[in-house]
All heavy atoms as an XYZ file, in Angstrom:
934
protein
N     133.548    116.427   -132.874
C     134.221    116.214   -131.642
C     133.462    116.795   -130.480
O     133.550    116.260   -129.389
C     135.575    116.883   -131.691
C     136.596    116.092   -132.366
S     138.065    116.589   -131.594
C     139.140    115.523   -132.314
N     132.746    117.809   -130.699
C     131.958    118.416   -129.639
C     130.919    117.448   -129.138
O     130.605    117.416   -127.948
C     131.307    119.697   -130.142
N     130.406    116.635   -130.058
C     129.397    115.656   -129.635
C     130.030    114.576   -128.767
O     129.391    114.064   -127.867
C     128.747    115.017   -130.858
C     127.667    115.861   -131.459
C     126.937    115.080   -132.544
O     127.355    113.995   -132.928
N     125.882    115.676   -133.031
N     131.274    114.195   -129.032
C     131.913    113.162   -128.221
C     132.132    113.651   -126.794
O     131.967    112.906   -125.857
C     133.260    112.766   -128.845
C     133.097    111.862   -130.038
C     134.453    111.435   -130.579
O     135.479    112.039   -130.302
N     134.445    110.402   -131.382
N     132.486    114.892   -126.644
C     132.664    115.429   -125.307
C     131.324    115.586   -124.617
O     131.212    115.368   -123.426
C     133.367    116.779   -125.358
C     134.817    116.611   -125.635
C     135.512    117.912   -125.428
N     136.925    117.731   -125.668
C     137.787    118.683   -125.789
N     137.379    119.932   -125.730
N     139.034    118.439   -125.972
N     130.278    115.937   -125.340
C     128.951    116.100   -124.748
C     128.422    114.756   -124.292
O     127.767    114.640   -123.275
C     128.009    116.736   -125.752
N     128.691    113.739   -125.033
C     128.207    112.409   -124.684
C     128.824    111.910   -123.387
O     128.095    111.476   -122.509
C     128.482    111.449   -125.841
C     127.880    110.069   -125.708
C     126.362    110.146   -125.670
C     128.330    109.204   -126.859
N     130.133    111.963   -123.213
C     130.680    111.518   -121.940
C     130.199    112.376   -120.772
O     129.976    111.873   -119.689
C     132.180    111.652   -122.100
C     132.430    111.579   -123.558
C     131.203    112.171   -124.189
N     129.990    113.665   -120.990
C     129.508    114.526   -119.920
C     128.084    114.135   -119.541
O     127.751    114.083   -118.359
C     129.566    115.987   -120.371
C     129.506    116.929   -119.226
C     129.784    118.361   -119.679
O     129.749    118.659   -120.880
N     130.080    119.216   -118.743
N     127.225    113.792   -120.494
C     125.868    113.365   -120.169
C     125.895    111.992   -119.497
O     125.081    111.702   -118.619
C     124.982    113.361   -121.400
O     125.368    112.335   -122.284
N     126.846    111.140   -119.879
C     126.990    109.853   -119.202
C     127.404    110.070   -117.758
O     126.911    109.400   -116.846
C     128.032    108.982   -119.915
C     127.556    108.316   -121.163
C     128.643    107.403   -121.695
C     128.215    106.737   -122.972
N     129.269    105.862   -123.512
N     128.319    111.019   -117.569
C     128.778    111.337   -116.209
C     127.623    111.874   -115.374
O     127.444    111.451   -114.218
C     129.914    112.364   -116.283
C     130.551    112.681   -114.972
C     131.345    111.514   -114.402
O     131.892    110.698   -115.162
O     131.399    111.414   -113.170
N     126.822    112.722   -115.945
C     125.656    113.266   -115.246
C     124.665    112.159   -114.931
O     124.103    112.082   -113.830
C     124.971    114.354   -116.093
O     125.926    115.343   -116.440
C     123.834    114.999   -115.345
N     124.454    111.288   -115.918
C     123.543    110.165   -115.729
C     124.066    109.229   -114.628
O     123.302    108.784   -113.772
C     123.374    109.416   -117.048
C     122.293    108.354   -117.097
C     120.917    108.948   -116.799
C     122.274    107.690   -118.461
N     125.367    108.959   -114.640
C     125.951    108.110   -113.601
C     125.842    108.752   -112.226
O     125.564    108.080   -111.224
C     127.411    107.805   -113.925
C     127.653    106.804   -115.048
C     129.148    106.698   -115.349
C     127.089    105.443   -114.694
N     126.043    110.047   -112.150
C     125.889    110.753   -110.876
C     124.441    110.682   -110.394
O     124.175    110.512   -109.204
C     126.347    112.209   -111.011
C     127.841    112.373   -111.102
C     128.247    113.831   -111.315
O     127.393    114.694   -111.518
N     129.549    114.090   -111.279
N     123.527    110.822   -111.350
C     122.109    110.712   -111.000
C     121.796    109.326   -110.466
O     121.085    109.170   -109.464
C     121.256    111.025   -112.230
O     119.907    110.743   -111.981
N     122.323    108.291   -111.155
C     122.113    106.922   -110.689
C     122.731    106.708   -109.300
O     122.148    106.064   -108.432
C     122.698    105.913   -111.669
C     121.936    105.758   -112.965
C     122.589    105.340   -114.129
C     120.566    106.011   -113.041
C     121.898    105.180   -115.317
C     119.875    105.868   -114.224
C     120.542    105.440   -115.359
O     119.853    105.285   -116.535
N     123.919    107.253   -109.126
C     124.614    107.114   -107.841
C     123.808    107.776   -106.719
O     123.664    107.220   -105.629
C     126.010    107.715   -107.953
C     126.895    107.295   -106.803
O     126.578    106.375   -106.086
N     128.014    107.977   -106.658
N     123.264    108.971   -106.989
C     122.454    109.685   -105.999
C     121.190    108.898   -105.684
O     120.804    108.749   -104.523
C     122.102    111.083   -106.491
C     121.307    111.891   -105.472
C     121.042    113.281   -105.952
C     120.282    114.160   -105.012
N     119.405    113.572   -104.075
N     120.524    108.376   -106.722
C     119.315    107.573   -106.508
C     119.636    106.315   -105.698
O     118.870    105.924   -104.815
C     118.691    107.188   -107.839
C     117.897    108.321   -108.478
C     117.282    107.954   -109.807
N     116.564    106.687   -109.802
C     116.261    106.000   -110.896
N     116.643    106.458   -112.093
N     115.610    104.879   -110.817
N     120.798    105.710   -106.000
C     121.211    104.514   -105.278
C     121.418    104.832   -103.791
O     120.930    104.106   -102.914
C     122.501    103.948   -105.888
C     123.096    102.732   -105.176
C     122.156    101.542   -105.288
C     124.457    102.410   -105.746
N     122.110    105.920   -103.506
C     122.338    106.311   -102.115
C     121.013    106.611   -101.410
O     120.802    106.212   -100.256
C     123.268    107.528   -102.049
C     124.706    107.203   -102.360
C     125.582    108.432   -102.266
C     127.021    108.098   -102.608
N     127.901    109.256   -102.545
N     120.121    107.336   -102.093
C     118.817    107.654   -101.499
C     118.001    106.390   -101.218
O     117.375    106.256   -100.153
C     118.029    108.600   -102.406
C     118.622    110.001   -102.471
O     119.446    110.324   -101.577
O     118.260    110.763   -103.395
N     118.013    105.458   -102.178
C     117.261    104.214   -102.006
C     117.847    103.362   -100.872
O     117.101    102.791   -100.075
C     117.217    103.410   -103.308
C     116.331    104.061   -104.367
O     115.535    104.950   -103.992
O     116.440    103.679   -105.547
N     119.173    103.299   -100.806
C     119.813    102.537    -99.722
C     119.493    103.182    -98.379
O     119.192    102.492    -97.397
C     121.332    102.431    -99.957
C     122.050    101.907    -98.719
C     121.625    101.523   -101.143
N     119.527    104.516    -98.322
C     119.180    105.223    -97.081
C     117.733    104.944    -96.702
O     117.416    104.694    -95.538
C     119.406    106.720    -97.237
C     119.159    107.502    -95.966
C     119.416    108.976    -96.167
C     119.219    109.788    -94.914
N     117.977    109.611    -94.247
N     116.844    104.959    -97.677
C     115.435    104.667    -97.423
C     115.253    103.238    -96.907
O     114.488    102.995    -95.973
C     114.626    104.875    -98.694
O     113.283    104.550    -98.488
N     115.980    102.299    -97.513
C     115.912    100.903    -97.053
C     116.415    100.799    -95.614
O     115.807    100.115    -94.784
C     116.719     99.984    -98.000
C     115.997     99.837    -99.334
C     116.948     98.618    -97.360
C     116.807     99.106   -100.386
N     117.507    101.474    -95.300
C     118.053    101.445    -93.940
C     117.071    102.051    -92.940
O     116.873    101.513    -91.850
C     119.394    102.189    -93.883
C     120.527    101.482    -94.594
S     120.925     99.892    -93.854
C     121.562    100.407    -92.293
N     116.448    103.180    -93.311
C     115.453    103.801    -92.432
C     114.271    102.865    -92.201
O     113.798    102.705    -91.066
C     114.971    105.128    -93.015
C     116.039    106.209    -92.998
O     117.034    106.055    -92.258
O     115.868    107.204    -93.738
N     113.791    102.249    -93.274
C     112.674    101.310    -93.143
C     113.063    100.111    -92.284
O     112.266     99.657    -91.453
C     112.201    100.830    -94.511
C     111.495    101.914    -95.293
O     111.002    102.879    -94.729
N     111.457    101.768    -96.606
N     114.276     99.610    -92.467
C     114.738     98.479    -91.676
C     114.823     98.863    -90.196
O     114.429     98.086    -89.318
C     116.100     97.999    -92.191
C     116.610     96.777    -91.493
C     116.017     95.544    -91.713
C     117.676     96.860    -90.615
C     116.481     94.414    -91.065
C     118.144     95.734    -89.963
C     117.541     94.504    -90.184
N     115.325    100.075    -89.919
C     115.412    100.538    -88.530
C     114.017    100.628    -87.911
O     113.815    100.248    -86.750
C     116.115    101.895    -88.470
N     113.040    101.122    -88.658
C     111.670    101.209    -88.152
C     111.085     99.821    -87.904
O     110.376     99.597    -86.930
C     110.783    101.989    -89.129
C     111.062    103.479    -89.154
C     110.836    104.127    -87.798
O     109.825    103.804    -87.126
O     111.674    104.953    -87.406
N     111.407     98.889    -88.797
C     110.925     97.506    -88.605
C     111.511     96.929    -87.326
O     110.804     96.293    -86.534
C     111.277     96.635    -89.826
C     110.418     97.038    -91.029
C     111.089     95.155    -89.517
C     110.843     96.381    -92.336
N     112.786     97.160    -87.098
C     113.440     96.659    -85.884
C     112.807     97.285    -84.640
O     112.520     96.592    -83.659
C     114.959     96.934    -85.922
C     115.620     96.164    -87.067
C     115.616     96.600    -84.600
C     115.497     94.659    -86.944
N     112.558     98.608    -84.670
C     111.919     99.276    -83.531
C     110.537     98.691    -83.263
O     110.170     98.421    -82.123
C     111.800    100.779    -83.789
C     113.092    101.529    -83.704
C     112.876    102.996    -84.006
C     114.172    103.758    -84.111
N     113.958    105.149    -84.497
N     109.762     98.496    -84.326
C     108.419     97.935    -84.180
C     108.488     96.520    -83.620
O     107.692     96.142    -82.753
C     107.689     97.929    -85.536
O     107.638     99.263    -86.045
C     106.282     97.399    -85.403
N     109.447     95.742    -84.092
C     109.614     94.377    -83.597
C     109.969     94.381    -82.127
O     109.443     93.577    -81.353
C     110.700     93.657    -84.408
O     110.358     93.696    -85.792
C     110.862     92.221    -83.978
N     110.851     95.290    -81.725
C     111.224     95.380    -80.313
C     110.008     95.742    -79.464
O     109.815     95.185    -78.389
C     112.331     96.416    -80.116
C     113.690     95.953    -80.585
C     114.734     97.012    -80.344
C     116.101     96.591    -80.831
N     117.111     97.631    -80.639
N     109.214     96.682    -79.935
C     108.015     97.080    -79.182
C     107.061     95.903    -79.055
O     106.537     95.615    -77.983
C     107.321     98.280    -79.863
C     105.941     98.511    -79.280
C     108.170     99.514    -79.750
N     106.849     95.215    -80.145
C     105.937     94.059    -80.100
C     106.495     92.970    -79.198
O     105.754     92.329    -78.466
C     105.693     93.533    -81.505
C     104.813     94.450    -82.310
C     104.417     93.847    -83.614
N     103.613     94.805    -84.379
C     103.494     94.801    -85.677
N     104.121     93.884    -86.390
N     102.755     95.701    -86.293
N     107.804     92.752    -79.262
C     108.413     91.744    -78.393
C     108.263     92.158    -76.930
O     107.960     91.331    -76.075
C     109.879     91.555    -78.757
N     108.455     93.444    -76.660
C     108.282     93.953    -75.292
C     106.853     93.786    -74.813
O     106.609     93.355    -73.683
N     105.899     94.127    -75.676
C     104.492     93.956    -75.310
C     104.168     92.491    -75.082
O     103.438     92.139    -74.152
C     103.596     94.527    -76.408
C     103.619     96.036    -76.491
C     102.848     96.573    -77.695
O     102.391     95.778    -78.530
O     102.707     97.805    -77.779
N     104.720     91.627    -75.915
C     104.488     90.197    -75.764
C     105.059     89.695    -74.439
O     104.425     88.906    -73.737
C     105.128     89.442    -76.931
O     104.963     88.062    -76.772
N     106.241     90.159    -74.069
C     106.837     89.765    -72.792
C     106.016     90.273    -71.613
O     105.826     89.558    -70.626
C     108.276     90.274    -72.695
C     109.302     89.509    -73.517
C     110.654     90.200    -73.445
C     109.415     88.083    -73.037
N     105.524     91.505    -71.710
C     104.687     92.053    -70.643
C     103.413     91.232    -70.483
O     102.978     90.945    -69.371
C     104.347     93.519    -70.915
C     105.547     94.444    -70.866
S     106.314     94.504    -69.254
C     105.105     95.443    -68.385
N     102.815     90.830    -71.577
C     101.607     90.005    -71.537
C     101.920     88.650    -70.918
O     101.151     88.131    -70.111
C     101.041     89.848    -72.952
C      99.851     88.938    -73.054
C      98.631     89.532    -72.404
C      97.428     88.652    -72.691
N      96.572     88.456    -71.561
N     103.057     88.081    -71.284
C     103.467     86.798    -70.719
C     103.668     86.903    -69.208
O     103.210     86.039    -68.451
C     104.756     86.316    -71.393
C     105.339     85.007    -70.861
C     104.363     83.856    -71.073
C     106.662     84.717    -71.530
N     104.326     87.958    -68.761
C     104.535     88.163    -67.323
C     103.193     88.300    -66.614
O     102.961     87.712    -65.552
C     105.432     89.399    -67.075
C     105.410     89.810    -65.617
C     106.854     89.118    -67.530
N     102.283     89.061    -67.205
C     100.952     89.222    -66.625
C     100.230     87.884    -66.541
O      99.615     87.568    -65.514
C     100.147     90.215    -67.470
O      98.825     90.289    -67.005
N     100.301     87.098    -67.595
C      99.648     85.785    -67.588
C     100.253     84.873    -66.528
O      99.533     84.142    -65.842
C      99.746     85.128    -68.964
C      98.888     85.811    -70.010
O      98.002     86.615    -69.625
O      99.103     85.561    -71.213
N     101.576     84.907    -66.385
C     102.237     84.082    -65.375
C     101.837     84.490    -63.963
O     101.590     83.648    -63.101
C     103.759     84.155    -65.538
C     104.336     83.423    -66.740
C     105.823     83.729    -66.889
C     104.115     81.933    -66.617
N     101.765     85.800    -63.725
C     101.332     86.278    -62.408
C      99.908     85.821    -62.116
O      99.608     85.362    -61.013
C     101.404     87.800    -62.339
C     102.792     88.348    -62.208
C     102.761     89.854    -62.140
C     104.126     90.465    -61.998
N     104.063     91.934    -61.955
N      99.038     85.974    -63.087
C      97.653     85.561    -62.912
C      97.575     84.062    -62.644
O      96.848     83.624    -61.747
C      96.835     85.919    -64.147
C      95.371     85.575    -64.018
C      94.585     85.970    -65.259
O      95.143     86.453    -66.234
N      93.298     85.760    -65.220
N      98.323     83.272    -63.384
C      98.335     81.827    -63.180
C      98.824     81.494    -61.780
O      98.252     80.654    -61.083
C      99.226     81.153    -64.227
C      99.354     79.672    -64.037
C      98.361     78.815    -64.482
C     100.466     79.143    -63.410
C      98.480     77.450    -64.301
C     100.592     77.775    -63.224
C      99.589     76.932    -63.668
N      99.894     82.174    -61.357
C     100.466     81.919    -60.044
C      99.488     82.285    -58.941
O      99.309     81.540    -57.979
C     101.770     82.697    -59.877
C     102.518     82.476    -58.571
C     102.951     81.019    -58.462
C     103.736     83.374    -58.515
N      98.830     83.418    -59.087
C      97.869     83.856    -58.077
C      96.692     82.890    -58.002
O      96.250     82.509    -56.921
C      97.381     85.287    -58.377
C      98.512     86.286    -58.105
C      96.162     85.632    -57.540
C      98.220     87.678    -58.606
N      96.193     82.479    -59.138
C      95.004     81.633    -59.156
C      95.302     80.179    -58.830
O      94.429     79.461    -58.343
C      94.323     81.721    -60.525
C      93.734     83.085    -60.878
C      93.173     83.050    -62.288
C      92.664     83.488    -59.887
N      96.509     79.720    -59.091
C      96.801     78.294    -58.949
C      97.852     77.957    -57.906
O      98.288     76.817    -57.835
C      97.232     77.729    -60.311
C      96.113     77.819    -61.317
O      94.982     77.475    -61.026
N      96.420     78.316    -62.501
N      98.273     78.916    -57.119
C      99.273     78.644    -56.098
C      98.566     78.300    -54.789
O      98.558     79.067    -53.840
C     100.194     79.850    -55.923
C     101.379     79.537    -55.032
O     101.640     78.334    -54.795
O     102.031     80.477    -54.569
N      97.940     77.123    -54.774
C      97.138     76.716    -53.633
C      97.938     76.582    -52.340
O      97.444     76.971    -51.280
C      96.392     75.423    -53.939
C      95.366     75.590    -55.013
C      95.477     74.892    -56.203
C      94.303     76.450    -54.859
C      94.540     75.045    -57.196
C      93.359     76.617    -55.849
C      93.479     75.905    -57.025
N      99.159     76.053    -52.361
C      99.898     75.969    -51.091
C     100.107     77.338    -50.440
O      99.922     77.477    -49.232
C     101.234     75.336    -51.490
C     100.925     74.548    -52.718
C      99.867     75.346    -53.434
N     100.456     78.336    -51.224
C     100.657     79.675    -50.652
C      99.349     80.259    -50.150
O      99.299     80.879    -49.085
C     101.266     80.617    -51.687
O     102.554     80.200    -52.017
N      98.292     80.057    -50.920
C      96.985     80.569    -50.503
C      96.547     79.877    -49.222
O      96.086     80.518    -48.268
C      95.942     80.367    -51.626
C      94.547     80.687    -51.128
C      96.286     81.217    -52.834
N      96.700     78.566    -49.169
C      96.331     77.822    -47.967
C      97.172     78.235    -46.764
O      96.660     78.343    -45.649
C      96.460     76.317    -48.210
C      95.389     75.795    -49.140
O      94.343     76.403    -49.299
N      95.658     74.661    -49.762
N      98.443     78.477    -46.992
C      99.316     78.920    -45.901
C      98.873     80.284    -45.380
O      98.829     80.505    -44.170
C     100.763     78.984    -46.389
C     101.746     79.369    -45.312
C     103.175     79.412    -45.829
O     103.472     78.721    -46.817
O     103.979     80.151    -45.232
N      98.533     81.183    -46.292
C      98.065     82.511    -45.873
C      96.760     82.391    -45.089
O      96.569     83.079    -44.076
C      97.871     83.408    -47.096
N      95.871     81.512    -45.524
C      94.608     81.304    -44.810
C      94.873     80.728    -43.423
O      94.277     81.166    -42.431
C      93.674     80.395    -45.637
C      93.181     81.135    -46.877
C      92.493     79.916    -44.796
C      92.429     80.259    -47.864
N      95.780     79.754    -43.335
C      96.109     79.160    -42.041
C      96.712     80.189    -41.088
O      96.366     80.224    -39.895
C      97.075     77.987    -42.222
C      96.411     76.774    -42.847
O      95.160     76.694    -42.820
O      97.148     75.907    -43.377
N      97.600     81.026    -41.602
C      98.196     82.067    -40.759
C      97.133     83.028    -40.241
O      97.137     83.402    -39.068
C      99.259     82.842    -41.535
C     100.540     82.091    -41.740
C     101.553     82.882    -42.552
O     101.240     83.931    -43.104
N     102.775     82.374    -42.638
N      96.226     83.423    -41.111
C      95.161     84.346    -40.694
C      94.254     83.675    -39.667
O      93.843     84.322    -38.697
C      94.351     84.797    -41.919
C      93.322     85.835    -41.608
C      93.960     87.117    -41.116
N      92.908     88.101    -40.868
C      93.014     89.100    -40.039
N      94.149     89.294    -39.388
N      92.021     89.930    -39.860
N      93.956     82.392    -39.861
C      93.151     81.659    -38.881
C      93.831     81.619    -37.521
O      93.185     81.801    -36.482
C      92.868     80.235    -39.369
C      91.753     80.180    -40.380
O      90.936     81.090    -40.470
N      91.701     79.106    -41.149
N      95.142     81.384    -37.521
C      95.888     81.357    -36.263
C      95.857     82.715    -35.574
O      95.684     82.805    -34.356
C      97.328     80.916    -36.509
C      97.473     79.455    -36.866
C      98.899     79.082    -37.229
O      99.785     79.942    -37.292
N      99.128     77.799    -37.474
N      96.006     83.772    -36.348
C      95.954     85.113    -35.772
C      94.581     85.382    -35.151
O      94.483     85.912    -34.039
C      96.243     86.166    -36.843
C      97.663     86.188    -37.340
C      97.841     87.143    -38.523
O      96.876     87.572    -39.134
N      99.092     87.425    -38.870
N      93.545     85.017    -35.884
C      92.192     85.269    -35.377
C      91.880     84.400    -34.159
O      91.205     84.853    -33.230
C      91.167     85.048    -36.492
C      91.225     86.061    -37.641
C      90.262     85.664    -38.751
C      90.931     87.460    -37.155
N      92.358     83.164    -34.137
C      92.140     82.304    -32.972
C      92.871     82.860    -31.751
O      92.340     82.848    -30.634
C      92.603     80.876    -33.260
C      91.669     80.141    -34.178
C      92.098     78.686    -34.343
N      91.530     78.091    -35.530
C      90.309     77.594    -35.613
N      89.522     77.632    -34.566
N      89.863     77.060    -36.739
N      94.081     83.362    -31.945
C      94.823     83.971    -30.836
C      94.082     85.200    -30.318
O      93.972     85.401    -29.100
C      96.237     84.343    -31.287
N      93.557     85.992    -31.223
C      92.786     87.173    -30.824
C      91.524     86.761    -30.076
O      91.165     87.370    -29.060
C      92.428     88.004    -32.056
C      91.674     89.299    -31.824
C      92.490     90.251    -30.961
C      91.305     89.949    -33.144
N      90.871     85.709    -30.537
C      89.670     85.216    -29.867
C      89.995     84.726    -28.457
O      89.276     85.029    -27.498
C      89.043     84.087    -30.677
C      87.802     83.496    -30.040
C      87.277     82.299    -30.792
O      87.913     81.825    -31.736
N      86.126     81.817    -30.383
N      91.095     83.991    -28.315
C      91.489     83.502    -26.996
C      91.813     84.656    -26.052
O      91.447     84.624    -24.876
C      92.687     82.556    -27.120
C      92.344     81.232    -27.768
C      93.566     80.378    -28.035
O      94.698     80.791    -27.656
O      93.407     79.297    -28.640
N      92.480     85.675    -26.578
C      92.802     86.841    -25.757
C      91.529     87.550    -25.304
O      91.395     87.924    -24.130
C      93.687     87.805    -26.545
C      94.102     89.031    -25.770
C      94.914     89.994    -26.600
O      95.353     89.627    -27.712
O      95.100     91.126    -26.133
N      90.582     87.695    -26.217
C      89.303     88.328    -25.862
C      88.550     87.489    -24.832
O      87.968     88.036    -23.883
C      88.437     88.528    -27.104
S      89.027     89.817    -28.207
N      88.566     86.174    -25.016
C      87.898     85.292    -24.046
C      88.530     85.422    -22.661
O      87.814     85.489    -21.645
C      87.965     83.832    -24.517
C      87.045     83.548    -25.692
O      86.155     84.384    -25.974
O      87.219     82.491    -26.337
N      89.862     85.463    -22.597
C      90.546     85.619    -21.303
C      90.165     86.945    -20.650
O      89.882     87.006    -19.448
C      92.057     85.552    -21.496
C      92.613     84.149    -21.627
C      94.141     84.121    -21.461
N      94.839     85.057    -22.330
C      95.228     84.786    -23.582
N      94.967     83.611    -24.103
N      95.872     85.690    -24.284
N      90.140     88.011    -21.434
C      89.784     89.324    -20.881
C      88.346     89.336    -20.398
O      88.033     89.920    -19.356
C      90.010     90.419    -21.926
C      91.475     90.712    -22.174
C      91.664     91.826    -23.192
C      93.136     92.109    -23.420
N      93.332     93.178    -24.403
N      87.455     88.700    -21.169
C      86.049     88.640    -20.748
C      85.882     87.834    -19.464
O      85.102     88.214    -18.578
C      85.180     88.045    -21.862
C      84.876     88.973    -23.029
C      84.176     88.196    -24.141
C      84.020     90.142    -22.585
N      86.613     86.733    -19.340
C      86.536     85.928    -18.122
C      87.062     86.721    -16.933
O      86.459     86.715    -15.844
C      87.300     84.599    -18.308
C      86.534     83.702    -19.285
C      87.515     83.898    -16.976
C      87.290     82.462    -19.705
N      88.174     87.422    -17.131
C      88.726     88.253    -16.060
C      87.737     89.337    -15.667
O      87.500     89.585    -14.467
C      90.057     88.889    -16.505
O      90.956     87.867    -16.901
C      90.669     89.724    -15.402
N      87.142     89.979    -16.646
C      86.154     91.032    -16.375
C      84.947     90.456    -15.643
O      84.437     91.060    -14.696
C      85.729     91.682    -17.698
C      84.790     92.869    -17.609
C      85.429     94.009    -16.831
C      84.389     93.323    -18.991
N      84.483     89.286    -16.082
C      83.354     88.628    -15.418
C      83.676     88.344    -13.960
O      82.863     88.593    -13.069
C      83.006     87.329    -16.141
C      81.816     86.598    -15.508
C      81.750     85.166    -15.913
N      82.921     84.470    -15.365
C      83.262     83.241    -15.702
N      82.572     82.568    -16.590
N      84.322     82.672    -15.164
N      84.877     87.826    -13.711
C      85.275     87.520    -12.328
C      85.345     88.776    -11.481
O      84.892     88.788    -10.320
C      86.620     86.786    -12.315
C      86.530     85.395    -12.912
O      85.397     84.870    -13.040
O      87.597     84.830    -13.263
N      85.914     89.851    -12.041
C      86.001     91.105    -11.284
C      84.621     91.680    -10.990
O      84.348     92.140     -9.885
C      86.845     92.125    -12.060
C      88.326     91.785    -12.114
C      89.104     92.739    -13.005
O      88.507     93.685    -13.570
O      90.321     92.538    -13.139
N      83.744     91.641    -11.984
C      82.385     92.143    -11.788
C      81.655     91.278    -10.763
O      80.905     91.783     -9.909
C      81.620     92.209    -13.130
C      80.143     92.448    -12.910
C      82.209     93.287    -14.020
N      81.855     89.985    -10.813
C      81.222     89.079     -9.857
C      81.670     89.384     -8.434
O      80.856     89.426     -7.505
C      81.565     87.640    -10.227
O      81.056     86.753     -9.290
N      82.973     89.593     -8.267
C      83.502     89.933     -6.938
C      82.921     91.251     -6.449
O      82.464     91.370     -5.299
C      85.047     89.971     -6.955
C      85.604     88.565     -7.178
C      85.598     90.584     -5.683
C      87.087     88.525     -7.455
N      82.924     92.260     -7.347
C      82.371     93.568     -6.966
C      80.888     93.465     -6.634
O      80.413     94.075     -5.668
C      82.590     94.590     -8.090
C      84.058     94.978     -8.246
O      84.839     94.741     -7.292
O      84.417     95.512     -9.315
N      80.160     92.708     -7.400
C      78.727     92.538     -7.148
C      78.494     91.831     -5.816
O      77.608     92.214     -5.045
C      78.084     91.751     -8.290
C      76.578     91.552     -8.202
C      75.862     92.904     -8.206
C      76.091     90.699     -9.348
N      79.290     90.822     -5.524
C      79.168     90.119     -4.250
C      79.419     91.071     -3.094
O      78.693     91.080     -2.093
C      80.146     88.940     -4.225
C      80.086     88.164     -2.943
C      79.046     87.272     -2.685
C      81.070     88.318     -1.961
C      78.978     86.562     -1.496
C      81.017     87.619     -0.777
C      79.970     86.744     -0.555
O      79.910     86.054      0.622
N      80.473     91.896     -3.230
C      80.781     92.860     -2.167
C      79.656     93.878     -2.004
O      79.298     94.247     -0.870
C      82.097     93.575     -2.475
C      83.315     92.685     -2.336
C      84.602     93.371     -2.770
O      84.544     94.540     -3.233
O      85.661     92.741     -2.667
N      79.090     94.317     -3.127
C      77.971     95.266     -3.035
C      76.745     94.625     -2.394
O      76.048     95.261     -1.582
C      77.620     95.798     -4.429
C      78.585     96.810     -5.026
C      78.211     97.088     -6.478
C      78.591     98.097     -4.225
N      76.475     93.369     -2.709
C      75.347     92.672     -2.092
C      75.572     92.518     -0.589
O      74.648     92.712      0.212
C      75.146     91.304     -2.731
C      74.537     91.371     -4.108
C      74.428     89.994     -4.761
O      75.062     89.021     -4.274
O      73.719     89.896     -5.778
N      76.784     92.167     -0.230
C      77.116     92.038      1.188
C      76.902     93.362      1.917
O      76.325     93.402      3.002
C      78.573     91.591      1.367
C      78.828     90.160      1.070
C      78.207     89.263      2.122
O      78.292     89.570      3.329
O      77.623     88.249      1.720
N      77.350     94.395      1.297
C      77.202     95.728      1.889
C      75.731     96.092      2.008
O      75.283     96.627      3.031
C      77.948     96.757      1.053
C      77.945     98.152      1.601
C      78.781     98.255      2.868
O      79.761     97.517      3.040
O      78.419     99.124      3.690
N      74.979     95.783      0.978
C      73.558     96.151      0.969
C      72.797     95.367      2.035
O      72.015     95.937      2.799
C      72.964     95.861     -0.415
C      71.479     96.083     -0.482
C      70.948     97.374     -0.500
C      70.604     94.997     -0.514
C      69.575     97.563     -0.560
C      69.230     95.184     -0.567
C      68.731     96.469     -0.589
O      67.369     96.665     -0.633
N      73.042     94.066      2.070
C      72.299     93.248      3.036
C      72.743     93.453      4.481
O      71.974     93.200      5.399
C      72.377     91.770      2.653
C      71.588     91.454      1.398
C      72.212     90.889      0.306
C      70.233     91.751      1.328
C      71.492     90.608     -0.848
C      69.511     91.481      0.178
C      70.138     90.908     -0.905
O      69.426     90.635     -2.031
N      73.937     93.895      4.672
C      74.389     94.131      6.046
C      74.165     95.579      6.468
O      74.417     95.927      7.614
C      75.879     93.783      6.190
O      76.651     94.652      5.393
N      73.676     96.365      5.617
C      73.431     97.772      5.923
C      72.201     97.906      6.787
O      71.222     97.186      6.673
C      73.261     98.549      4.618
O      72.851     99.853      4.901
N      72.178     98.871      7.632
C      71.031     99.118      8.476
C      70.039    100.031      7.802
O      68.958    100.284      8.322
C      71.479     99.670      9.813
C      72.204    100.955      9.694
C      72.695    101.402     11.046
N      73.595    102.492     10.816
C      73.689    103.546     11.564
N      72.985    103.627     12.652
N      74.522    104.478     11.296
N      70.378    100.551      6.611
C      69.488    101.476      5.911
C      68.562    100.793      4.918
O      67.957    101.438      4.104
C      70.294    102.554      5.175
C      71.119    103.394      6.092
C      72.494    103.244      6.160
C      70.494    104.336      6.907
C      73.241    104.030      7.018
C      71.241    105.120      7.774
C      72.609    104.972      7.808
O      73.341    105.724      8.648
N      68.393     99.510      4.901
C      67.582     98.873      3.910
C      66.146     99.051      4.088
O      65.346     99.344      4.699
C      67.799     97.397      3.711
C      68.343     96.590      4.743
C      68.399     95.196      4.263
C      68.464     94.276      5.434
N      68.470     92.970      5.233
């Protein structure tokens, strides 16, 4: 009879051992699955970042209407600046011409020549 009691006790120990191994293995599987999910998320994030970068590059290189509009705006700004400079130069030329004429008049009408 002692052997019959020893046998069920060893079965119980064996079952507990199996149960512990099962829990450990399931926990290990869950941990591995969580790591796989994290890695997948990182790769998906990196893939999205690369896609966004590619789209920006495509847009910058191939958005001719926007580029042309920016060039036209800059041309208009520079033409306005050129016209303003031309007006100032013409005004300065006229003022210098008037002053020079007055100085010539003064010089030629002076008795100290």
